[in-house]
N, C-alpha and C positions, 0 to 999 in steps of 0.2 A: 472842437478839440481832436486831438491827434494823439495816436500810440507812438509811443516813443521806447527805445531799447533800454531796459533798466540798467543794463551793466554799464553803458555807456554814458547815461545820465542819471548816475545814482543821487547826485546831490538835490535835484529836483524831486524824488520821491522818498527818499529814505526818511524815516522817523515820523511817517504819516499812516494814518490807520487804513489797513485794507478792507474796502468796501466790498467787493466782489472779486472772484476768480472764475476766468473764463478759459476754454482749452479750445485749440484749432488745429486741425490736421490729423488728429488721431481718430482712426478707423477700427483698429484691431484690438486697441487697449482704451478702457474704458475711463471716463474724466476721473470717476472715484478713484480707480486703481493707481491714477496719476497723483492724484492728490494726496494718497496714502505715503506715497514716497517723497512729499515735499514736507517741509516746516511751516511753510506760509498757510494762515488760516484767516478767514473773515474776522475782522475785528481787533487783530493782532497787528502791533506797529511794524512796520517794515522796515529791516535792517540789512546793512551790507553784507553782513555774515550769513543773514538769511538767504539772500540772493545767492552768495557763492556757494552756500552749502546745498541749495536746492539744484542749480545746474550742475554741480557735480555727481549729486545722487541720481539725477536723471540720466545722466551719462553713463555711470556706473551699472543702471539697471540693465543696458544692453538694448534696450527697446529700440532707442532713437539713434540716428546717426546726425541729425542737426535739431538743436535746441535754440528757441529765441524767446526770452521772457521779456516783454513789453508793459508800459504802463502809460495810464492815462489818469490824469488829475479828475477828482471826482469832488467838485467845491474847492474849498481851501485846505482843508484839513484830511482829506480821502484821497485814495489812490485805487483805481481799478487795475487789475493785473490779467494779462492775456499771455497765456504759456502756448507759444505757436511750435508745434513740433513736425518733423518727417520721421516716419515710423520705418524702421528695418522692415522687410518682407517677412511673412510666416511661412513656414513650411506647409505646403499641400500635400505632397507626398516625396516618400524619399525611395528612390531606386539605387540598386547595388547592380552596376552594369559590369560583367567580367567576374561575378563571383560564382564559381563552378564548385569548388572544391569544400566551400565553407557555406552554410545554409544562411540566406539573407535573412530569415527570423532569427537568427542567433544574433548576428550584427546589429539589425534594428533595436532588439533589446537592451544591447548593452552600451550603444553609443549616447553620450549626453544630449544630442541633437534629435528631437522629436517632432512629430508630426503636429502640427496647428501651434508650435511654439517659434519664437522669433529666432531668425538666423544672426547668429554673432559671429565674429572671428574667432573669438575663445572657443566657443562649441564646436566650431569647424575643424580647429586645431585638435582639441581633445579627440574628437570623433575619429579622425585619421590615425591618432595615436593608438587608438582603441582598436580600430580595424587592423593595424599592422601588428599590434601584439598578439591579436587572435590569430593572424596567419604565421607570425613567429611560432606560437604554440603549437601550430599545426605542422611545423617543419618548413614553411615557405619563408627562407629567409631573404629571398630577393623580390617579395612583393613590394609594389609600388601604388601608391593612391594619389588620386587626383579629385579636386572637389569641382562641381560646375552647378550652376542653375541655368534653368530656362527662362525667357523673359517674364516679367513681373506681369501679372495680370493685375491691371491698373484697378479695375473694379472691386477686387476683393484684397488687395495688395499682398497676394500670395504667390509662391514659386514652387516650382518642383525642383527638389534638390537631387542631384545625382553625384555618387562616389563611383569614379570610374577606377577600376581595379586590374592592374596587372599582376597577376598572381605568380609570375615567375616560376620556377622549378623547385621540387622539394629536393633537398640536399640529404643523401643518404651517409650513414654513419660508416664510415670505411674501417675505424678500428678503435675499441675500447680498451685503454691501457690501465691498469690498475698496479700502482707502486706501493712498496712499503709493507705490505702483509709476508709475516712469515710463517705464522701458524694457521690461518683461515686460507684455504684454498682458492686462487682466482677463478676458477671455473664456478666454484660455489656463489663467490659474490656475483659474477655476473650473470648467474641463472636467477637472481632477485630482481634485476634491473629491469626498467620498464625500457630503456633504449636498448636497442639489438643491433649488431653488426649485419649488414646488409649481406644476404647470400641467396640461394635459391627458395630457401623457404622463407625467410625474414626478408621484409621490404626494408627494414632498418633505417626508416626515415626520423631524421633528428627533429626533436621538439625540445625547445628550451625548458618548458615546463617540466616536461620529464626529467631533464638533467636534474633541476632544482629539487625534484621529488627524489630522485634516485641516491642525491647525497645525503637525504636524511635517510633512507632506507639502508645505504651502507652503514651509518652509523648506528641505527636502530638494530640492525642483524648483528653487528658487532658486539653491542652491548647485550643482546639476548645471548651471546655466546660468552658472557664473563666478562669481556673486554671493556669494563665500565669507563675506563680513561681513554677510550679510542676518541680519534678526531681527524679530521680532514686538513691537510695543510693548504691555505690560500694560495700559495706560491705555485704549486704543483698540480691543483684541481681546476681545469678550464677546460674550453674547447676552442677549436679553430677551425677554419674553413681553408681548405688547401685545393689546388689542382689534383685531380687523381692522376692525370698525366703531365707533369711540369713544362714539358716539350709541346704537346698537343694543345693543351690547356681547353679541352673540348667538354670536361666534366668536372663539377665542384664535389668534394667531399668534407664531411667532417671527421676531426680525430678528437676524441675524447679521453680526458685523462683524469684519473681520481689519485691522488697521492694521500695515504693514511698512514696514520701511526696507532698501532694495536695496544700498545702498553701490555701491562701484566693482564692475566686470566685471573678472576676471584672466583671464590667459591662462597656457598650459602652456609650460614653459621646460626641460623634461627633469629627469630622476631622476639622483642620483649614489648609490651605494650601497657600503658599508664596514662590515666588522667592526670593534667596539669592541676596538682592542688595548691598554687602559690595562694598565699593568703592575702586579702584586702586589708586595709587599715583597720576595718571593722571586725575583723577575725573570721569574714567567713571567705570561703573560696572564691577567688578571681574569676576564674575561667570556667567553674561548673555553672550547669544551666540554675538560673535563679527560679523556674517553675517549681523544682522538686526539692529546691533549698531556700526558702525565703529567709530572708536575716532572721536570725533568733534560732535557727534550727541547730540543734547539738550535732556536733562533728561525728559520734557514733550514729547519726541518722542521715547523713549526706547520702545523697542517691544521685547518680549519673544517669543519663538517657539510657544509654547501653551500658551493661555489665561487660567487663573485660573477658569473661568465658564466652560471651555471645560472639564479639568482635572477633576471638580467635578462631571461632567456628568458621567465619566467612573467608579466611585467607586460603590462597592456593597452595603459596608455600607452608610448609607444616614440619614439625620437629623430626618428623622421618626423613624430611629432603636435605637435613645436613650433610654436606659432603658434596651436593650436586653443584653443577656450574648455576653461577648467580646469575639468574636471568633477569636483566632490568626490567622488559615489558611485563614480566609476571608480578615483580615488585611494585612497578607504577600501577597496576591494575589491583593490588591489594591494598595499595595506598586510596585509590580510588572509591573502591567499594565502602570504605570506612565514611567517606564524603558522602556517598551516595544514600546510606542507610541514614546518616544525619539528617540530609536534605529532605528525605521522605517524612521526617517528623518536624519538618521547619527549621532545622538548624543549617540554614543555607551558608551561615559564617563559620561552621566550624572549622577548625584548623587541625591538620594531621602533621605534625611535625616530625620528620625523621631525622636520626642522628646515627651515624654510621660509625661502627668501631671495627678496626681492621686488627684481625689477630693473625700472625706468621704461623704456619705450622712448623715449629722447629722446637728441638729440645730446649733452647734457652727461653723461648717465649712460655712454652707450657710450665716449665719449671717455675717461672716467676709467679704463677696463679698457684701452683700447687704446693708452695712451700710458704704459705701464708702466715704459719705459726711462727717463723722465724723472723718475723718483723717485730719491732719492739714496741711500736706505738700500739696500744688497744685499738683506736679506732682504725688505724691503717690495716690491723688484722682483721678487724670486722668489714672493711671495705673490700679488702682483697677476698675475703670469703663470698661476699655478694657476686663480686665479679666472677668468681670462679662457678658459681651456679648458673649466673645471668648468661655468661659466654659459654656455656657448654662445654668446658675444659675436660670434662671426664669423656664427653663423646669425641671432641677432638683428639684425646690421647688415643682412644681405641684406633681412630682412623690413621694416626701417625704409625700405631704398630702394624696396622694389618695392610696398610697401602703406602708403599714406599714412592710410589709415582707423586703423591699428594705432599711429599716431605719439601718444605720450602716454599708451598704455595700459600697465597693470602686468601683469608676467610673474611667475609663481611659478616656482620651482626648488625641489627637494626634496633635501634631504640625507638618506638613509635610513642609520641607523647601527643595527647589528645585534648584541645581547648574547646570545649563545647561552645562557649561564648553565648550570644543572644539569640534567641528566634528572629527571623527574618520574615518581613510581611511586604506584601506586595502594595508598593506605593502608588504606580502608575502604571497602566498598560497603554503601550504607544503602537499602533498598527502603521506600516509602512507599505506602498507597493499595489495598493486595492484602488484601482482607478475607477473600475465599474461596481464592484461590490461594495455595498454598503457596511458601515463600520458595524453598525448591530449586528447583520448576518454573521460576522466574525465573533464579536464579542459574545452573542448567545451560544456558540459552541464551547466556550471556556468553562471550565468545572471551576472557576473561582473568580473572584472579582479584586479591585484594589481595597486594601485592608486585611484581607486574610490572609491566613498563615502561609508562606511558602511550603508547597509539597510538590516535590519533583515528579512522583508518580502521577499526580493530577496533571501537572503541567506537559508530562509526556503523551498522556492519554489526550489532554485537548488538542496538542499538535497533531496527533493522528486524526481526529475528528474532524477538524478543519480540513486536512489533506482529503479526506474520504467524502467530502462536500463535492469533490469534483471541479471546483472552479479554478483550482491552483495547480500549477505542475511543480512549484517550489514552496516549502512552508517551514522559514526557519525561526527558532525562538533564541535569543541573546538577552543577556542580564546586565545591567547596568546599575552602578552603586546609587542609592538615593539619598535622601535629604540628611539622614543621620545614619548612625551603625545599625540600627535596627530596620532599615528600609532598602528595597531595591525595586529597581524599575525593569519592567519585562518589555522587550521590544520584538514584536512580530513583524517580520519581514517576508513579503508573499511577491509572488510572481503569478501572475494572472494568465489563464489559458483560456482560449474560446469555449463556450458552453452552449452555442446554437449548434444544433445539427439538421443539416438537410442532407439525406441519405438516400441512396436506391441501392438494393440488394437483393440476394435471394437467401432461401432457407430450404433446408432439405431434412425431412426425418423419414424414418421408415413406414409410420403411421400416417403423419401429417403430408408425405409428398413434398414435390418441389412447390415452391411458391415464388415470386418475386413482390417486392415490397417497396412501397415508397415512406418515407417517414421524416417529418418535422417537427422540431422540436427546439425548446429554450429552456435550459435547467437553471437559469438564474436570471428569471425576466426583471430587466431594468435595476439589476443589482440586488432584488429583495431577496432571492432564494427560492421564488415561487417557480414551479416547474408546470409548463405546458406541452402537450405531446399530442400529436397525431399521426396515425399509421392506417396505410391502407395496404392491404396485402391479398394477392390474387394467384390462384393456382388451379390445377385441375381437379385437386381434392379439399381445398379450403379456400375461401375467401372471406376477408375480414376486413371490418372497420371500427377504429376505435379513437376517440377523442376523450383526453382527459386533463385534469387542472388540479395542481395541489399546492396546497400553502403549509410549508414544514413548520411555520412558528406562527399560529394563530393570534393575533394581537400581541405579537412578541411573548408568549407564553409557550411552554414546550408543548403545544398541542398542535397537531396537523389535520388539515380537512383536505379530502380526496374527492372530487366530483369527477364521474366518467361516464361515458354512452358507448354502446356498442353494436355493432350488426355483424352477425357471422352466418356462413352458411359451408357446411362440411358434408363432404361424402363418406360414409361409415360402411367399413365392411365387416359383414358378420359372421365370417368363417365361409368355408369352402364346402359345397355339396357335391358328391360324386353322382354323375348320370349314367353311369354303367353299373353293371352288376359286380365288378372285380372291385372290392373296396380296397385291396391293398395296392392294386396298380390300376387306378381308373382315370378316366377324363372326369375333370371337375370344373365347376363353373361357380365363380364368387359372386356371393349375394351381396347386395349392397343397397343402401337408401341415402336420401339426403335429409339433413337436419338442418334448418334455419332457426335463427333466434335473433331477438332485439331486446336489449335493456338497458338500464340504469344504475349506477351505483353511487352510494354516497359512505364515505369512510371517515373515521377519526383516529389518531393515534395520540397516546401521550408518552413523553419520555420521562423516566423517573430513576433515581439513583444515578449510577454512571452510564452503564451499559443496557439498561431494561428499556422496554418498550412495550405497552399494550395498545390493543387495536381493535376496533369494531367495524364493522360495514355491513348495511344493507343492499341487498341486490334483487330488486324485482324484474323480471322478464317474462318474455313470452317466447315459445318454440312450437315448432310444427315439423312433422315429418312427411316427405314428400317423395316421388319418384322411385319406388320400390322395385327392384328387379323382380323376376318370376319366382326366384329361389329363396326370397327371405323367408324368415319365420312368421308363423300366424300372428305371433305377438307384435312384430313389427307391423304387419298389415292393421292389425287393429289399432296401432299407435297412429298410423296414416289416416285412418277414419276418424280419428278424432278431432283432427285439425289442430288450430292453434291451442295451445294450452299456457295455463299461466304456472309461474314458479317463482316461490318467494324462498328467499335465503337470508338469515343472519348469520353473521360471521364475528366470532370474539376469538382473540388471541392474544398470546403474550411471547415476547422474544427476548433473547440476551444475545449480543453481539459484541464480543472483544477482539474482532480481527484487526490487525494491523494496518491492513489495506483491502478495503473490499473490492478494489478492481483486481489485484494480484495478491492474496493472501499468502503469507508465509508463516505467520503462527497466529494463535487464538482460536475462539469457540464461536460458532453461530448456531444458537439453539431457539426453534420455533415450535410453538405448539397451538394449533387453532382448533376451534369446535365450530362445524357448520350446522346450524339448525335448519333444515329444509321442511317447508311445508306446515303440518300440525297446527299449531295456534295460528301460524303466518298465514295460512290459506295455501291454494294451489292442488296441482294433483299429484306432486311429488311429496312423499311423507319419510324422511330419514333423518338421521343423526350421523354425522362424519367427523370422526379424529384424525388430525393429521400433526403427527411430531415428525420434526426435521432436525437432525443433529450434524453438525458439520465440526472437524477438527483438522487443524492444519499444524504440521510439524517440519520444523527445517531441520535436517539432520546434518546438513554440512554446506559448506561452500567450496568454490574451486580453489581456494587457499589450502584445501585438505589438512584442516586443523592448524592452519600457520606454515603447514611446510612449504608452501609456495607463498613468497612474500611480496603480493601484489596486490594493493588494497583495491585496483578495479575488479579484481576476481571476487570480491566480497558480494557483488550484486547478483553473480551467479550461485542461487541458491537452490540446493537440491531439497525439494517440499514435497511432503507427502499429504494427501488429502484423505481424511476418513469420513465416509457420509453414510448416514442411514436416512430412509425416507419412507414413512411407511403411511398408509390410509386405511383406516378402520371404518366401514359404514355398516350402520343397524337400522334396520328397518322399524320404522314407527307408525302408529296408526292416526289419522286424520283425528282432528278435536271437533267432537261433537257433529260429526258428518259420515254418512255411509258412503263407503266405496267400494266396489267389487274389485279387489286386487288381482282377480283372475281376468279381469277386462282390462282394468287401468292399474298396471303395477305400482306399488308405492315407491318402487326404485325402477325408474326406467331405464330404457337401452342407454338412453345418451349420458347417464350418470354410471354406467358400469365401467371397471377400470381393466385396461389391457397390459400384458406383459411382454416386452421384446422390442427389439428395433433400437437405434440408435440414442432413443429418448429415455430408457429404461436399462435394458438386459441386452448389451451389445453381443451380436453372433447369434442371437435367436430372432425368429419369426414370431409375430405376435398370435399365428395360428400355427406355430410349429408341431410337427408330427410325434415330437417328444412330449408335449403338453397333455395333460388330461382334456377331454372332451369339452369338459365344462368352461377351461379357460380360454377356449377359442372365440367363445362367445361373451366375454368378459365376465369379472367377478366382483364381490361386494367390496373384498379388502384386498390390500397389497403390501408386501413388505420388501424392501429393497436395500441392499447394501452395496457399497463400493470401497474400494481403497485405489487411489491414484498416486503413484509415484514420478514426479516430473522432474526431469532433468534440462535445464535452461540451455540450448544452442544460443539464442539471444533473448536476455530475460523480460525485455518488452516486448517480445515478436513471436518467437519461436520455441516450443519444447518438445524434447522427445518424452514420451509417457509410456510407462507399463500400469497396467490396470488389471484388477480382479474384480468381477461383478458377480451378485448374487441375489434371487429374487424368487417370490412365491406369492401364490393367490389363495385366497380363502372364500368360501360361501357360507351363509346361514342356510344350511340345508333343511333345517326343520321350519323355515319361513316357504318352502316351495309351495306352489299349487297345481292342481290339475295334474295332467299327464306326468309333467316332472315330477310331481310329489310321489305320483303311483311308482315311477321308475326308481327313485331313490329307496323307497320301502320296500322294494321287491327286488333290490339289485343282489343281494346277498343270496337268496333262494335261487335266482335266474343264473349265477354263476355257477353254483353248486349243481344244478340241474344240467347245464351245458357240460361241466366236467364229467358228469356222470354218464349222460347219454351219448357224448360225443369226445369220448378221452383222447382219440389220437388226434383228432382234428384241433381239438382245443388245445391239446399240448402244444403241435407245431405252430399254433397261433401265437401260443405265449412265449415261445422261446427262438422264433425264427422270423425274418421277414421274407418278403416275397422273393427274394435273391439267395435265400438259405443262410444269410449272416446271423449270428446269434443276436438276441435282442439284449440290452442292458436292463429292462424290466419288462415284465408280464404287463400287457395292455389292460388285461382284466383288473389286474393290482392298482396300474396308474389310475385308473378312472373309478377306483372305489369311492364312492361318496364320503366313506367314514374319514377319508383322507383329506376331504376339503374343508372340514369343520375348522373353523378358528380356535384351537386348543392349546394347551402347554404341550400336549402328547404330539401334536402336528406340526408345532413349531420347532421342527427338529432339520437337521441337516438331510436327512434323507429326502425331504420334500421340497428342498429347494434347487433351483436349477442354477447354474453355474458356468462362466465363461473366464476368460483371461486372454490377454493380449497386448499389444503393443502398437504405437503409432505416433502421429503429431497433431499438436495443438499450434494452429497459426492464428495469431489474434490481429488479423487484418481491420482495422477500426469499421468499416462499412460491411465487411464481409469476413467474419471470423470463419475459418475451415477447420473441421476435425476429421482426421484421416487415421483410420485404424484398421487392424488386422486381429480379429475376435474368433478364437476358438472355443467350442462348446466343449466342457468339461462335467464329470459327473462324480458324485460323492460315493466311494466303494465301501467305507465303514472299517477298511483295513488300516490299522497302525503305521505299518510299514510304507503304504501307498494308498493316502486317504483320497486321492484323486486320480482318475485316469479319464481317457477319452472315450466316447461312444464307438463301438466296435464299425460301425457302418458309417459314422461320420466324423473323421478326425482332421479334416482339412480347417485350414484357416478361412475365415469369411471376411472380405472386403467391407467396412462399414465406413459410408461416408456421410458427413454431415455439414450444413451451413448454418451457422447461429447456434448460438448455445442453448440447446433445448434441453441439456441433462435434467433429469429428474430432481 
């Protein structure tokens, strides 16, 4: 038996049953995929139409450049089919040679030709068009693209594809001409355009996309000024490339022309709002919601979703604005506000139908409504009186009498008719663009599911939640009509971004010092959303290693599981001790020791409602203190002698997070409250409870359009944002459970658990052992309260911000928990100060009021160190007890190495109503504060 071409030998094989289908020559396309493109199936009669259709279908797929379908008789009534194909090569890599002015990554994402896909002439042609369009949008009108491939790799049938790009040159805008405007100033119109004439300041590069958007901007601007009928002429609105000097022909320029018609300027004459109460054949309202108004409801009980009074309260235009210029953008916003409120209730199909009524401010026009009684028909009189009221004729008459400049002008009154229609339900949720991330990872972030009532608020929050995953650089939601009038389909279009990290960098903090680190991680492991991170950090003050793994959705439920292990070694500085007799101006040596630790932790979290999470974590660990310097305290030496100590900690907390973007928030709250139970029933040598409330609020004050004064959409990304934050830690000593422990020898709150204030990490401009601190603060405290407010002005919103900040902080102790000499010192402090002031009045006076240079002190050192001020109480939670700073600087958000550069000045609270803050008399300079890494509290 022999194989024969089916197409040329059809009479020998048609109308016979297919007994077998085989494939030959396919290496990159599976046999099953080819079969799916064909009509032929085993046990089906072979027909001529089937042969023709399959050959056509296989060629149209674009996967093959040669196809031969052969047949072999199988007995008398059967036929075997052999499909022989020669595949087009697949793309191994795509290179963009010569792409200097456009990022190759942008081109790679946009072109239809993708890696590991078959090369087809159609895809190549479309890809070249996309590349050229991108260059045209960027102003490179002379760009040229050529496509080439390297030799085919015969083993894999793959090739390296190359787009060779000659970018040409950017063409500047030589002149922008605006014709036809008689009322609106030409310079004002040119000011709103993205296109600019080239000059000393402006490069003026022409971009076709900017030209198209500028056409819309001009019309939008004119309509906002009341020129509702404004339009651009197709004949005179264009651009053309010319030689700058026709004789030399050495440089090309673009001439841009906008020809417009302004039309009349219109003014606002109020809104009227009503529900469409058209009746259906059954006597019920046709367009009123059916949920509140089931069939049979008496007319006096008919209820809309929103009452007219509520809708009117949402408008930007109000009755007090009658006589103002009719701003089309404000009108469209008012119309959209009604739709938005209805969509939040599930009425996505609600219609807001505007009807405009034009009233000319003239004597004839006003008199026609003012003389309703002269009309003979009672119905005409009634209609006239209703229009007199609705069209605000009395208000227009007062404008006519008071403002002669408005006479003859046209006023627009808008009648809004609302059709509530049906509730909208989500029929299907279709996800596109996720090549790596699994669908379920995206769907579980949605606050709704198919079959749910559509709620625009939940849809918007779902989009933010998906973006906050960090897996996508673009998240877009689109809606499409469903299978009937009550259903709609939601399309989620995504653009993925890399989620793996391999980075090296450095960090710096006033307390932690400088360190270098290497960090490897994957935030979306195999597209499942799992996270695995490893970090090694090394520096003269801090050494650290951590490995962690997180499953954010355990068994596809909103429960997370985190497992981690760590090792740390850190040098702790515990204040400076004078080694000379002069305490005011002496030689000081810093006391320090090292603290090493190793431990593990296991935590779970649960997301509930929309923005809430509760979390729980258990962290057992072992710590030891070593290498003390000669001047450390006896408490540290005792800790060194104890060797390795066990620490057992249980953390429970709750959080609320409504930030729009966790990576660069512009609005929303972040609230966290956690409670750490250390030791006690859990065992170990440390025994305390620690409460940690954190509150953050982000407020966008304005963007660089300055409330719409500058009409440039690109500037809306430049948002001026203020962050308000408070972060406090309150530590309370507790006793061990059924265990005796001498806390004078083994403190319940050990040195490593004490809190410090100062440096880049907490209070910018202050040192953690600052001379203006109480002495107790220099060795750490049990509780700390911090406040900050940071106003951020974007220089480049994804990279660089100018910052103005204000910080405040204080620390507190449980004085009544002191033991040993410290306890005796606290008890005797008041008497000791009294004796010193009595026995050494002159020396004490100068000590309390002047420093060693004779400069006045802001506060008496004896009052500053009063133990009574260290107690955490409502009395001491006062402005006088806080330390303050303010300053300015830069936030530079480089992914591997985020930099923070600040200048900070210490300030003190004066208590004066006129000048509540002032600088310190002997320290009023700005201190440079430098940080690498986001270590703020």
